[in-house]
C-alpha positions, 0 to 999 in steps of 0.5 A: 233654790230658795227655801220655804221662808218660815218667818214670812209664812208663819212668823206672825203666829209662831215663834221663829228662831235662828239655828245656832249656826246662823251666828257663824255664817255671813248673812246667816241671820237673814237666810231663810235656811237658818229659820227654825220653829221650835216645838215641844217635840222637836223643831220644824225647819225648811228642807227645800223649796217645796217641803219642810222637815220636822226633827221629832224627839221622843219615840212616841211622837215618832211612831205617831207620825209614822202611822199618819203617813208622813215620809220618814227621811231619817231615823235614829234612836229616839228621834227621826226626821219627817218631810211634809208639804205646806198643806200639812203644816197646821197638822204637824204644828199641832201634833208637835206642839209648835211654840206660839208667839205670846199675845197680850190684849190692849187692856193688859198692855195699858195696865202694864204701861200704867204700872211701869209709869207709876214705878218710874215716878216712885223709883 
């Protein structure tokens, strides 16, 4: 079974990281099972070839997701795991406040490069 590849689907917009266990496994750094999308209220990760999972931390968000019709897969004190399909990704990412990639404009990039060049000349 090949999991949903978070990096391929959402890597251009969201910050995709590796599960800490990926460093320990051979080939783990390139394994789609190891990709994680960190969020303010938990993290999104592949569950199987058709679904993603979100581990939600904080009882208020857990309650919110329960009421929105998400499938509760695992429940614990103060955290829970919900399963969802790709068609609900945007909704979940917004609710969990998924971490976005930082973007800068071309003008800002030029300004930074000019400042760095000036510093190298004086330094």
